[in-house]
KOLTIKE-186596 format. One record per atom (N, C-alpha, C): residue in three letters; x, y, z. Coordinates in steps of 0.02 Angstrom, whole numbers, padded with zeros to 5 digits, always signed. Layout:
BEGIN
AlaXYZ
...
END
This chain:
BEGIN
Unk+00025+01811-01067
Unk-00020+01758-01063
Unk+00009+01700-01024
Unk-00034+01668-00984
Unk-00010+01614-00939
Unk-00023+01546-00971
Unk+00030+01504-00975
Unk+00022+01435-01002
Unk+00062+01390-00960
Unk+00040+01377-00896
Unk+00076+01337-00849
Unk+00082+01266-00868
Unk+00133+01233-00848
Unk+00140+01163-00858
Unk+00089+01124-00817
Unk+00069+01067-00839
Unk+00021+01025-00803
Unk+00052+01005-00734
Unk+00017+01022-00679
Unk+00042+01002-00614
Unk+00021+00933-00596
Unk+00043+00906-00542
Unk+00026+00840-00519
Unk-00049+00838-00507
Unk-00081+00782-00517
Unk-00155+00776-00502
Unk-00163+00789-00428
Unk-00218+00825-00411
Unk-00232+00835-00339
Unk-00284+00782-00320
Unk-00310+00791-00259
Unk-00357+00744-00234
Unk-00422+00748-00275
Unk-00459+00694-00283
Unk-00522+00697-00320
Unk-00573+00742-00286
Unk-00618+00771-00327
Unk-00667+00817-00300
Unk-00718+00779-00254
Unk-00735+00719-00271
Unk-00781+00680-00230
Unk-00763+00604-00234
Unk-00767+00572-00176
Unk-00752+00501-00171
Unk-00805+00468-00128
Unk-00837+00418-00152
Unk-00890+00383-00115
Unk-00866+00309-00104
Unk-00868+00286-00040
Unk-00845+00220-00028
Unk-00905+00170-00012
Unk-00965+00195-00024
Unk-01024+00154-00010
Unk-01056+00171+00058
Unk-01020+00207+00100
Unk-01047+00222+00167
Unk-01040+00295+00183
Unk-00986+00326+00165
Unk-00974+00398+00176
Unk-00943+00432+00117
Unk-00940+00496+00120
Unk-00919+00537+00062
Unk-00860+00579+00082
Unk-00812+00578+00038
Unk-00754+00623+00046
Unk-00755+00675-00008
Unk-00752+00739+00011
Unk-00753+00791-00041
Unk-00696+00842-00029
Unk-00675+00872-00083
Unk-00625+00923-00081
Unk-00658+00989-00057
Unk-00634+01017-00002
Unk-00664+01079+00025
Unk-00645+01137-00017
Unk-00693+01162-00054
Unk-00678+01216-00104
Unk-00665+01284-00072
Unk-00685+01293-00009
Unk-00672+01354+00022
Unk-00599+01362+00040
Unk-00563+01307+00042
Unk-00490+01311+00057
Unk-00443+01323-00001
Unk-00470+01311-00062
Unk-00429+01318-00124
Unk-00421+01395-00140
Unk-00363+01411-00172
Unk-00310+01369-00196
Unk-00254+01357-00143
Unk-00260+01388-00083
Unk-00205+01385-00036
Unk-00196+01313-00009
Unk-00250+01279+00004
Unk-00244+01214+00033
Unk-00291+01166-00004
Unk-00267+01103-00015
Unk-00308+01049-00042
Unk-00333+01006+00014
Unk-00387+01030+00047
Unk-00409+00996+00109
Unk-00470+00953+00093
Unk-00468+00891+00117
Unk-00523+00844+00104
Unk-00565+00837+00169
Unk-00629+00840+00166
Unk-00673+00832+00223
Unk-00716+00770+00210
Unk-00735+00738+00266
Unk-00778+00680+00261
Unk-00847+00697+00286
Unk-00897+00675+00246
Unk-00966+00688+00262
Unk-01000+00623+00273
Unk-01040+00616+00328
Unk-01070+00554+00345
Unk-01144+00555+00354
Unk-01178+00612+00341
Unk-01249+00614+00350
Unk-01278+00669+00305
Unk-01346+00667+00300
Unk-01381+00718+00260
Unk-01368+00786+00288
Unk-01370+00793+00352
Unk-01360+00859+00384
Unk-01290+00887+00368
Unk-01238+00844+00371
Unk-01173+00865+00356
Unk-01162+00883+00283
Unk-01197+00849+00237
Unk-01196+00866+00169
Unk-01230+00934+00158
Unk-01288+00942+00189
Unk-01324+01006+00178
Unk-01281+01064+00203
Unk-01248+01055+00261
Unk-01204+01108+00286
Unk-01148+01124+00240
Unk-01117+01070+00210
Unk-01061+01082+00163
Unk-01084+01119+00103
Unk-01144+01103+00078
Unk-01173+01141+00020
Unk-01186+01214+00037
Unk-01214+01224+00097
Unk-01233+01290+00116
Unk-01174+01337+00123
Unk-01117+01311+00150
Unk-01057+01351+00160
Unk-01012+01353+00098
Unk-01031+01320+00044
Unk-00996+01318-00019
Unk-00933+01275-00017
Unk-00926+01232+00030
Unk-00872+01182+00028
Unk-00886+01136-00032
Unk-00947+01125-00045
Unk-00973+01091-00105
Unk-01013+01140-00143
Unk-00999+01152-00210
Unk-01034+01200-00247
Unk-01031+01180-00320
Unk-01071+01216-00362
Unk-01076+01196-00432
Unk-01140+01154-00439
Unk-01186+01175-00481
Unk-01251+01142-00486
Unk-01246+01066-00495
Unk-01210+01042-00543
Unk-01205+00969-00553
Unk-01176+00932-00493
Unk-01123+00960-00465
Unk-01093+00926-00406
Unk-01138+00928-00345
Unk-01175+00985-00337
Unk-01222+00988-00287
Unk-01273+00930-00289
Unk-01296+00917-00350
Unk-01343+00861-00362
Unk-01314+00794-00343
Unk-01252+00783-00365
Unk-01220+00717-00350
Unk-01213+00710-00275
Unk-01187+00759-00244
Unk-01173+00754-00170
Unk-01235+00751-00131
Unk-01287+00787-00150
Unk-01350+00787-00116
Unk-01384+00716-00123
Unk-01375+00686-00183
Unk-01400+00615-00189
Unk-01368+00570-00139
Unk-01304+00573-00133
Unk-01266+00533-00082
Unk-01286+00550-00011
Unk-01300+00616+00000
Unk-01321+00638+00069
Unk-01388+00604+00089
Unk-01435+00598+00043
Unk-01496+00570+00059
Unk-01487+00494+00065
Unk-01445+00463+00025
Unk-01430+00393+00030
Unk-01403+00375+00098
Unk-01358+00418+00125
Unk-01332+00410+00190
Unk-01386+00418+00245
Unk-01433+00464+00234
Unk-01487+00472+00278
Unk-01534+00413+00282
Unk-01546+00383+00223
Unk-01590+00323+00219
Unk-01555+00264+00257
Unk-01490+00258+00247
Unk-01454+00207+00279
Unk-01458+00210+00356
Unk-01461+00269+00380
Unk-01465+00280+00455
Unk-01536+00269+00479
Unk-01586+00292+00442
Unk-01656+00291+00462
Unk-01702+00280+00404
Unk-01723+00219+00387
Unk-01759+00206+00327
Unk-01833+00214+00331
Unk-01858+00243+00385
Unk-01932+00254+00393
Unk-01955+00314+00350
Unk-02019+00313+00334
Unk-02045+00368+00292
Unk-02033+00438+00317
Unk-02044+00448+00381
Unk-02038+00517+00408
Unk-01966+00539+00408
Unk-01921+00493+00425
Unk-01849+00510+00425
Unk-01824+00525+00357
Unk-01848+00488+00308
Unk-01827+00503+00237
Unk-01850+00570+00217
Unk-01914+00587+00230
Unk-01942+00651+00210
Unk-01906+00707+00247
Unk-01886+00697+00311
Unk-01851+00748+00346
Unk-01782+00762+00317
Unk-01746+00706+00303
Unk-01679+00713+00272
Unk-01684+00747+00203
Unk-01732+00731+00165
Unk-01742+00761+00098
Unk-01756+00836+00106
Unk-01795+00856+00154
Unk-01811+00925+00166
Unk-01748+00964+00186
Unk-01707+00935+00230
Unk-01646+00968+00250
Unk-01602+00982+00190
Unk-01596+00934+00146
Unk-01550+00943+00089
Unk-01581+00992+00040
Unk-01645+00989+00026
Unk-01676+01034-00022
Unk-01668+01107-00002
Unk-01667+01118+00062
Unk-01666+01190+00087
Unk-01594+01218+00088
Unk-01543+01177+00071
Unk-01472+01198+00078
Unk-01459+01258+00033
Unk-01484+01257-00028
Unk-01477+01315-00075
Unk-01539+01314-00121
Unk-01567+01372-00135
Unk-01634+01373-00167
Unk-01631+01377-00245
Unk-01574+01398-00277
Unk-01577+01414-00345
Unk-01560+01357-00392
Unk-01509+01315-00376
Unk-01488+01264-00424
Unk-01543+01210-00429
Unk-01561+01192-00491
Unk-01613+01143-00501
Unk-01593+01076-00485
Unk-01526+01061-00492
Unk-01499+00993-00483
Unk-01512+00969-00415
Unk-01509+01011-00365
Unk-01517+00990-00294
Unk-01582+00953-00283
Unk-01638+00986-00294
Unk-01702+00955-00284
Unk-01712+00898-00332
Unk-01686+00900-00393
Unk-01695+00847-00442
Unk-01663+00784-00418
Unk-01602+00788-00391
Unk-01565+00728-00367
Unk-01595+00701-00303
Unk-01614+00743-00259
Unk-01647+00723-00196
Unk-01709+00684-00209
Unk-01752+00712-00256
Unk-01812+00681-00271
Unk-01802+00611-00302
Unk-01755+00604-00347
Unk-01739+00538-00379
Unk-01720+00488-00324
Unk-01675+00506-00276
Unk-01656+00458-00223
Unk-01713+00444-00175
Unk-01753+00495-00161
Unk-01812+00486-00120
Unk-01860+00437-00149
Unk-01878+00444-00211
Unk-01922+00400-00245
Unk-01897+00329-00244
Unk-01832+00323-00258
Unk-01802+00254-00262
Unk-01804+00222-00194
Unk-01792+00259-00140
Unk-01795+00230-00075
Unk-01865+00208-00053
Unk-01915+00252-00070
Unk-01984+00240-00046
Unk-02021+00187-00090
Unk-01987+00166-00144
Unk-02018+00118-00187
Unk-02021+00047-00160
Unk-01985+00036-00106
Unk-01983-00033-00078
Unk-01991-00033-00001
Unk-01990-00092+00030
Unk-01995-00097+00103
Unk-01935-00070+00137
Unk-01939-00050+00202
Unk-01882-00023+00238
Unk-01817-00061+00233
Unk-01822-00128+00231
Unk-01760-00168+00231
Unk-01721-00159+00166
Unk-01756-00135+00114
Unk-01721-00131+00047
Unk-01705-00058+00029
Unk-01725-00013+00071
Unk-01720+00058+00053
Unk-01649+00082+00048
Unk-01606+00065+00094
Unk-01538+00092+00094
Unk-01501+00070+00029
Unk-01510+00007+00010
Unk-01478-00015-00052
Unk-01506+00020-00114
Unk-01572+00031-00114
Unk-01603+00065-00173
Unk-01579+00137-00175
Unk-01577+00171-00119
Unk-01556+00241-00120
Unk-01480+00248-00139
Unk-01440+00201-00113
Unk-01369+00203-00136
Unk-01361+00190-00207
Unk-01396+00142-00236
Unk-01390+00127-00305
Unk-01412+00189-00348
Unk-01465+00223-00329
Unk-01490+00276-00367
Unk-01439+00336-00364
Unk-01410+00349-00307
Unk-01359+00402-00299
Unk-01301+00385-00343
Unk-01279+00323-00344
Unk-01221+00305-00387
Unk-01236+00312-00460
Unk-01300+00296-00479
Unk-01320+00306-00548
Unk-01318+00379-00567
Unk-01341+00424-00522
Unk-01339+00496-00537
Unk-01266+00517-00550
Unk-01220+00494-00510
Unk-01149+00514-00521
Unk-01124+00487-00587
Unk-01140+00425-00605
Unk-01116+00397-00667
Unk-01147+00432-00726
Unk-01210+00449-00722
Unk-01242+00485-00776
Unk-01215+00554-00785
Unk-01197+00587-00730
Unk-01170+00652-00730
Unk-01103+00651-00769
Unk-01063+00603-00756
Unk-00997+00599-00792
Unk-01006+00586-00864
Unk-01051+00543-00883
Unk-01062+00527-00956
Unk-01094+00588-00990
Unk-01141+00621-00958
Unk-01174+00679-00989
Unk-01124+00734-01001
Unk-01075+00745-00956
Unk-01027+00797-00968
Unk-00986+00787-01031
Unk-00970+00726-01044
Unk-00933+00711-01103
Unk-00974+00723-01167
Unk-01037+00700-01166
Unk-01081+00713-01223
Unk-01094+00785-01235
Unk-01109+00822-01180
Unk-01121+00894-01187
Unk-01060+00932-01213
Unk-01001+00915-01193
Unk-00942+00951-01215
Unk-00932+00942-01290
Unk-00944+00880-01312
Unk-00935+00870-01386
Unk-00985+00911-01425
Unk-01046+00918-01402
Unk-01094+00959-01439
Unk-01075+01033-01441
Unk-01048+01058-01383
Unk-01033+01130-01379
Unk-00971+01143-01419
Unk-00922+01101-01424
Unk-00862+01111-01460
Unk-00880+01121-01536
Unk-00924+01081-01560
Unk-00946+01090-01630
Unk-00975+01160-01641
Unk-01011+01185-01592
Unk-01043+01252-01595
Unk-00991+01307-01595
Unk-00936+01295-01559
Unk-00886+01348-01550
Unk-00820+01334-01586
Unk-00826+01295-01640
Unk-00766+01270-01675
Unk-00721+01329-01697
Unk-00746+01383-01716
Unk-00705+01438-01742
Unk-00673+01483-01686
Unk-00689+01473-01625
Unk-00664+01518-01573
Unk-00598+01496-01547
Unk-00554+01546-01536
Unk-00488+01534-01505
Unk-00479+01568-01439
Unk-00518+01623-01430
Unk-00511+01663-01367
Unk-00580+01663-01333
Unk-00583+01629-01274
Unk-00646+01621-01240
Unk-00647+01664-01176
Unk-00707+01684-01154
Unk-00714+01712-01089
Unk-00762+01670-01050
Unk-00746+01660-00987
Unk-00790+01619-00942
Unk-00797+01652-00876
Unk-00848+01633-00840
Unk-00868+01665-00778
Unk-00880+01611-00723
Unk-00863+01622-00662
Unk-00869+01577-00606
Unk-00828+01515-00617
Unk-00848+01458-00592
Unk-00810+01397-00600
Unk-00859+01341-00619
Unk-00840+01304-00676
Unk-00883+01255-00705
Unk-00845+01193-00725
Unk-00788+01178-00690
Unk-00750+01121-00709
Unk-00766+01062-00663
Unk-00716+01019-00653
Unk-00726+00961-00609
Unk-00746+00981-00539
Unk-00723+01038-00516
Unk-00743+01060-00446
Unk-00815+01075-00443
Unk-00846+01096-00499
Unk-00917+01112-00498
Unk-00959+01053-00519
Unk-00931+01003-00549
Unk-00974+00950-00580
Unk-00954+00880-00555
Unk-00895+00873-00524
Unk-00875+00808-00502
Unk-00852+00764-00558
Unk-00845+00791-00618
Unk-00828+00752-00675
Unk-00788+00799-00722
Unk-00795+00793-00788
Unk-00755+00835-00833
Unk-00773+00910-00828
Unk-00836+00923-00812
Unk-00856+00992-00808
Unk-00911+01011-00858
Unk-00940+01070-00852
Unk-00990+01093-00899
Unk-00955+01144-00945
Unk-00959+01208-00932
Unk-00927+01254-00978
Unk-00850+01243-00979
Unk-00820+01228-00923
Unk-00750+01217-00922
Unk-00731+01151-00953
Unk-00776+01103-00950
Unk-00771+01043-00990
Unk-00765+01053-01064
Unk-00804+01104-01086
Unk-00800+01125-01155
Unk-00732+01151-01171
Unk-00708+01196-01126
Unk-00642+01226-01135
Unk-00587+01170-01140
Unk-00592+01119-01097
Unk-00540+01065-01100
Unk-00545+01030-01164
Unk-00606+01016-01190
Unk-00614+00980-01252
Unk-00588+01022-01310
Unk-00600+01089-01308
Unk-00574+01130-01362
Unk-00497+01138-01360
Unk-00469+01138-01297
Unk-00396+01145-01293
Unk-00361+01082-01320
Unk-00396+01027-01316
Unk-00364+00962-01343
Unk-00362+00966-01420
Unk-00406+01003-01449
Unk-00411+01010-01522
Unk-00369+01067-01548
Unk-00361+01121-01511
Unk-00318+01177-01533
Unk-00279+01203-01476
Unk-00214+01187-01474
Unk-00170+01207-01420
Unk-00162+01282-01409
Unk-00180+01323-01459
Unk-00175+01396-01454
Unk-00234+01428-01417
Unk-00280+01386-01389
Unk-00338+01413-01355
Unk-00316+01456-01296
Unk-00351+01512-01285
Unk-00334+01556-01229
Unk-00397+01575-01195
Unk-00401+01579-01128
Unk-00458+01590-01089
Unk-00450+01648-01045
Unk-00498+01695-01047
Unk-00502+01751-00999
Unk-00548+01728-00943
Unk-00525+01730-00882
Unk-00561+01708-00825
Unk-00583+01767-00782
Unk-00649+01772-00774
Unk-00677+01825-00732
Unk-00667+01806-00659
Unk-00645+01851-00616
Unk-00631+01835-00549
Unk-00694+01808-00511
Unk-00754+01837-00528
Unk-00818+01816-00498
Unk-00824+01838-00423
Unk-00832+01902-00415
Unk-00849+01926-00347
Unk-00918+01907-00327
Unk-00931+01900-00260
Unk-00888+01917-00207
Unk-00843+01860-00183
Unk-00855+01800-00201
Unk-00817+01741-00172
Unk-00762+01715-00217
Unk-00755+01747-00274
Unk-00696+01737-00314
Unk-00685+01663-00339
Unk-00740+01635-00361
Unk-00736+01566-00384
Unk-00694+01560-00448
Unk-00695+01612-00488
Unk-00652+01614-00549
Unk-00580+01619-00530
Unk-00563+01667-00488
Unk-00494+01676-00466
Unk-00466+01620-00428
Unk-00504+01592-00383
Unk-00478+01540-00337
Unk-00483+01469-00371
Unk-00534+01457-00408
Unk-00549+01387-00428
Unk-00535+01374-00504
Unk-00562+01420-00546
Unk-00552+01407-00619
Unk-00481+01413-00637
Unk-00444+01463-00611
Unk-00373+01468-00628
Unk-00335+01406-00602
Unk-00356+01381-00543
Unk-00322+01321-00515
Unk-00331+01261-00560
Unk-00392+01256-00588
Unk-00406+01198-00633
Unk-00371+01207-00700
Unk-00371+01269-00728
Unk-00337+01280-00794
Unk-00263+01271-00786
Unk-00234+01291-00731
Unk-00162+01282-00722
Unk-00145+01207-00720
Unk-00187+01168-00686
Unk-00174+01097-00683
Unk-00178+01063-00750
Unk-00215+01092-00794
Unk-00225+01064-00865
Unk-00177+01096-00913
Unk-00139+01144-00891
Unk-00090+01174-00937
Unk-00122+01217-00992
Unk-00181+01248-00984
Unk-00217+01287-01032
Unk-00200+01363-01021
Unk-00182+01395-01077
Unk-00166+01467-01073
Unk-00224+01508-01046
Unk-00212+01551-00997
Unk-00266+01592-00971
Unk-00238+01652-00936
Unk-00283+01699-00929
Unk-00270+01761-00892
Unk-00331+01776-00847
Unk-00318+01799-00786
Unk-00372+01819-00741
Unk-00386+01894-00747
Unk-00451+01910-00750
Unk-00470+01980-00755
Unk-00523+01995-00700
Unk-00530+02061-00684
Unk-00582+02078-00640
Unk-00648+02080-00678
Unk-00702+02066-00645
Unk-00766+02059-00680
Unk-00783+02121-00723
Unk-00768+02181-00697
Unk-00785+02240-00732
Unk-00747+02253-00797
Unk-00691+02214-00804
Unk-00649+02221-00867
Unk-00679+02183-00927
Unk-00724+02137-00912
Unk-00746+02094-00967
Unk-00780+02130-01024
Unk-00825+02176-01008
Unk-00863+02210-01062
Unk-00816+02248-01108
Unk-00765+02283-01082
Unk-00721+02323-01118
Unk-00678+02278-01164
Unk-00656+02222-01136
Unk-00615+02175-01178
Unk-00657+02145-01235
Unk-00718+02128-01218
Unk-00764+02102-01270
Unk-00772+02154-01325
Unk-00787+02219-01308
Unk-00798+02268-01356
Unk-00733+02279-01397
Unk-00677+02273-01365
Unk-00610+02282-01402
Unk-00592+02225-01448
Unk-00632+02175-01452
Unk-00618+02123-01500
Unk-00573+02068-01474
Unk-00563+02064-01409
Unk-00516+02017-01382
Unk-00548+01951-01360
Unk-00613+01942-01373
Unk-00649+01881-01355
Unk-00688+01856-01416
Unk-00681+01794-01432
Unk-00721+01765-01488
Unk-00786+01737-01468
Unk-00792+01716-01407
Unk-00855+01686-01380
Unk-00854+01685-01305
Unk-00913+01689-01275
Unk-00920+01680-01201
Unk-00953+01614-01190
Unk-00927+01570-01147
Unk-00957+01508-01130
Unk-00959+01504-01052
Unk-01019+01489-01027
Unk-01030+01482-00955
Unk-01075+01424-00940
Unk-01076+01406-00877
Unk-01122+01352-00855
Unk-01187+01384-00832
Unk-01230+01344-00803
Unk-01294+01372-00779
Unk-01322+01332-00721
Unk-01357+01365-00676
Unk-01386+01333-00618
Unk-01460+01315-00627
Unk-01495+01354-00664
Unk-01566+01334-00679
Unk-01591+01369-00740
Unk-01620+01333-00784
Unk-01649+01363-00846
Unk-01725+01353-00843
Unk-01763+01405-00859
Unk-01837+01403-00858
Unk-01861+01376-00928
Unk-01924+01360-00929
Unk-01955+01327-00988
Unk-01950+01375-01049
Unk-01949+01441-01037
Unk-01945+01487-01094
Unk-01873+01500-01118
Unk-01824+01476-01081
Unk-01756+01482-01098
Unk-01716+01536-01060
Unk-01750+01573-01018
Unk-01717+01615-00967
Unk-01672+01574-00923
Unk-01612+01600-00904
Unk-01565+01561-00870
Unk-01540+01596-00805
Unk-01537+01561-00750
Unk-01506+01586-00689
Unk-01434+01558-00686
Unk-01389+01604-00675
Unk-01317+01584-00665
Unk-01283+01632-00619
Unk-01221+01619-00602
Unk-01187+01659-00553
Unk-01190+01733-00568
Unk-01201+01775-00518
Unk-01213+01847-00528
Unk-01154+01875-00570
Unk-01170+01917-00619
Unk-01122+01945-00664
Unk-01131+01917-00734
Unk-01163+01860-00740
Unk-01172+01829-00806
Unk-01213+01873-00852
Unk-01264+01903-00826
Unk-01308+01944-00870
Unk-01268+01999-00906
Unk-01223+02032-00868
Unk-01182+02085-00894
Unk-01141+02060-00954
Unk-01112+02000-00947
Unk-01072+01971-00999
Unk-01116+01958-01060
Unk-01177+01937-01052
Unk-01223+01923-01108
Unk-01240+01986-01144
Unk-01250+02041-01106
Unk-01265+02105-01141
Unk-01205+02128-01181
Unk-01144+02120-01152
Unk-01084+02143-01190
Unk-01072+02100-01251
Unk-01084+02035-01245
Unk-01079+01990-01305
Unk-01126+02008-01358
Unk-01188+02024-01339
Unk-01238+02042-01390
Unk-01221+02106-01426
Unk-01196+02157-01386
Unk-01174+02220-01416
Unk-01118+02210-01468
Unk-01071+02162-01449
Unk-01015+02150-01492
Unk-01027+02101-01550
Unk-01084+02068-01545
Unk-01101+02020-01597
Unk-01062+01955-01595
Unk-01044+01934-01533
Unk-01008+01867-01528
Unk-01053+01817-01493
Unk-01041+01753-01502
Unk-01084+01701-01471
Unk-01081+01704-01394
Unk-01137+01690-01363
Unk-01145+01685-01292
Unk-01179+01617-01280
Unk-01141+01569-01249
Unk-01169+01502-01247
Unk-01168+01478-01175
Unk-01228+01449-01155
Unk-01233+01414-01092
Unk-01219+01339-01106
Unk-01182+01304-01061
Unk-01172+01232-01067
Unk-01178+01203-01000
Unk-01221+01148-00997
Unk-01230+01113-00933
Unk-01275+01054-00942
Unk-01290+01020-00889
Unk-01333+00958-00892
Unk-01403+00973-00898
Unk-01441+00928-00929
Unk-01512+00934-00935
Unk-01548+00938-00868
Unk-01517+00910-00819
Unk-01550+00912-00751
Unk-01553+00981-00724
Unk-01517+01031-00753
Unk-01521+01101-00733
Unk-01579+01138-00766
Unk-01616+01105-00810
Unk-01675+01134-00839
Unk-01735+01117-00800
Unk-01773+01167-00783
Unk-01832+01159-00738
Unk-01895+01176-00778
Unk-01927+01127-00811
Unk-01987+01143-00852
Unk-02048+01166-00810
Unk-02041+01161-00745
Unk-02099+01183-00704
Unk-02099+01259-00694
Unk-02040+01290-00710
Unk-02036+01361-00702
Unk-02045+01394-00773
Unk-02095+01439-00778
Unk-02109+01466-00844
Unk-02058+01513-00871
Unk-02029+01559-00828
Unk-01982+01610-00847
Unk-01933+01623-00792
Unk-01883+01664-00809
Unk-01834+01680-00758
Unk-01861+01718-00699
Unk-01918+01753-00709
Unk-01949+01792-00655
Unk-01971+01745-00597
Unk-01982+01682-00613
Unk-02007+01635-00562
Unk-01949+01598-00524
Unk-01885+01607-00548
Unk-01830+01572-00517
Unk-01811+01608-00451
Unk-01809+01574-00395
Unk-01788+01607-00332
Unk-01714+01623-00335
Unk-01695+01684-00319
Unk-01628+01707-00318
Unk-01602+01710-00244
Unk-01550+01668-00233
Unk-01524+01663-00165
Unk-01491+01729-00147
Unk-01507+01756-00090
Unk-01473+01813-00060
Unk-01429+01789-00003
Unk-01364+01799-00010
Unk-01317+01771+00040
Unk-01297+01825+00089
Unk-01255+01807+00136
Unk-01234+01849+00191
Unk-01200+01912+00165
Unk-01221+01972+00183
Unk-01189+02033+00160
Unk-01113+02036+00178
Unk-01090+02001+00229
Unk-01021+02003+00247
Unk-00977+01973+00189
Unk-01005+01933+00146
Unk-00967+01909+00090
Unk-00948+01967+00042
Unk-00987+02020+00041
Unk-00973+02080+00001
Unk-00928+02127+00039
Unk-00938+02134+00105
Unk-00897+02179+00144
Unk-00825+02157+00152
Unk-00814+02091+00145
Unk-00744+02063+00158
Unk-00719+02029+00095
Unk-00653+02024+00094
Unk-00617+01982+00043
Unk-00552+01958+00075
Unk-00542+01892+00071
Unk-00480+01867+00101
Unk-00472+01882+00175
Unk-00529+01889+00211
Unk-00526+01903+00281
Unk-00518+01975+00298
Unk-00512+02019+00249
Unk-00501+02092+00259
Unk-00566+02129+00246
Unk-00579+02179+00288
Unk-00640+02220+00282
Unk-00629+02268+00223
Unk-00677+02271+00176
Unk-00670+02314+00117
Unk-00710+02381+00123
Unk-00760+02382+00169
Unk-00802+02439+00179
Unk-00811+02453+00253
Unk-00830+02513+00270
Unk-00842+02527+00340
Unk-00887+02476+00371
Unk-00875+02459+00434
Unk-00920+02411+00469
Unk-00994+02437+00468
Unk-01040+02391+00457
Unk-01109+02410+00455
Unk-01136+02437+00389
Unk-01090+02440+00339
Unk-01112+02465+00272
Unk-01165+02420+00248
Unk-01222+02445+00226
Unk-01275+02406+00199
Unk-01254+02375+00132
Unk-01265+02310+00120
Unk-01246+02276+00059
Unk-01304+02231+00032
Unk-01305+02223-00034
Unk-01347+02173-00063
Unk-01300+02120-00091
Unk-01322+02055-00084
Unk-01280+02001-00107
Unk-01319+01947-00141
Unk-01351+01962-00200
Unk-01383+01910-00240
Unk-01329+01866-00267
Unk-01338+01798-00261
Unk-01287+01752-00283
Unk-01292+01735-00358
Unk-01353+01754-00388
Unk-01363+01738-00458
Unk-01402+01796-00492
Unk-01398+01796-00557
Unk-01442+01841-00596
Unk-01474+01802-00654
Unk-01520+01833-00688
Unk-01557+01803-00740
Unk-01535+01830-00808
Unk-01517+01789-00856
Unk-01503+01808-00924
Unk-01564+01789-00966
Unk-01596+01838-00998
Unk-01655+01824-01039
Unk-01635+01784-01101
Unk-01682+01742-01123
Unk-01672+01696-01176
Unk-01648+01730-01240
Unk-01675+01794-01254
Unk-01657+01827-01316
Unk-01584+01849-01319
Unk-01547+01847-01264
Unk-01477+01863-01266
Unk-01431+01802-01274
Unk-01462+01744-01277
Unk-01421+01681-01278
Unk-01419+01654-01347
Unk-01357+01642-01370
Unk-01348+01614-01440
Unk-01369+01541-01439
Unk-01351+01502-01387
Unk-01367+01432-01386
Unk-01363+01406-01315
Unk-01404+01357-01297
Unk-01397+01325-01233
Unk-01387+01248-01250
Unk-01330+01221-01223
Unk-01309+01156-01240
Unk-01314+01109-01180
Unk-01345+01049-01191
Unk-01345+00997-01141
Unk-01326+00931-01174
Unk-01324+00879-01134
Unk-01306+00812-01163
Unk-01362+00788-01211
Unk-01420+00817-01203
Unk-01478+00799-01247
Unk-01480+00831-01315
Unk-01442+00889-01321
Unk-01443+00925-01384
Unk-01433+00998-01374
Unk-01447+01036-01425
Unk-01437+01109-01425
Unk-01500+01147-01438
Unk-01514+01198-01394
Unk-01572+01240-01406
Unk-01543+01302-01444
Unk-01562+01309-01505
Unk-01540+01366-01546
Unk-01587+01381-01602
Unk-01625+01432-01601
Unk-01628+01486-01551
Unk-01655+01459-01485
Unk-01646+01499-01432
Unk-01669+01476-01365
Unk-01740+01505-01357
Unk-01790+01461-01354
Unk-01860+01481-01347
Unk-01897+01421-01316
Unk-01961+01429-01299
Unk-01998+01373-01268
Unk-01998+01310-01310
Unk-02003+01314-01373
Unk-02005+01252-01416
Unk-01937+01215-01414
Unk-01882+01251-01421
Unk-01817+01217-01419
Unk-01799+01189-01350
Unk-01821+01227-01300
Unk-01807+01207-01232
Unk-01844+01143-01214
Unk-01906+01137-01243
Unk-01944+01078-01227
Unk-01911+01013-01249
Unk-01870+01020-01304
Unk-01836+00960-01327
Unk-01780+00937-01284
Unk-01759+00981-01236
Unk-01701+00966-01192
Unk-01723+00951-01120
Unk-01785+00964-01104
Unk-01808+00957-01035
Unk-01807+00887-01011
Unk-01788+00875-00947
Unk-01785+00807-00919
Unk-01855+00775-00916
END
């Protein structure tokens, strides 16, 4: 088992100086801690699209600032709508992206052009502050739910890198580790882009939390073998009926958890709930470049031209979910009535 000492703090995930945005380029981790500067809506959209910025809550925060920068450059109605459209199209699945863009757009358009830049900037800053506070509240609720668990399994990356603050599911892990030092985490590598291997292990190592990295396919067998007390993951979009879209591979973990009779918990911000979507069948699933499947670490894994499918997310049905936790409360059982109490 790995229990590394806490390393020196690295650069912050996101820094806003009122005019431009500095973000940690997540495509370079863990080899390099590279910071990039973004100065426009188009640059922010490109960073989101190539996963330099990723994680539903952080995408919302950064997209809000992206539109604020766009408004500062061009405060006219058409320019604001164009910048908002560019940002919304960056990735289709995470609810936070459109939610944050719409908040900043409405704030900007509520006043005359001379006041729009300040209004957009203030709203984007409010979104970031709310995101940080919501993460603390959500983690506290989830810890109470998982109080008896010592061995957790998680998938993808849901810490500061994904949220720009304490984190969603990984924020829960940090809170639990503060209460019981014997906590141990199994980290799924999360193919094809290895967010678990590259990012979650990097964050857990910096926090000094005991963890082991496993291949995605090992999770079900370890759950069945009694080596996991609970599964806790974040989420990108939840439908009104409680179906949830999250990083591809999540559904398989939910099935294994149900078969083993252990809790399966989603933890994330209320802004990731989309009450306009009735069920998971209506959530758009992003299909990414097949080369992400054909390659790993710059090496070709399959013969050139091999046909690939690369869905970035899958849907976990509500009936497989023990609880869904946000800063607003806990849906348990997960159904349309309990979800309605958490919707933004």
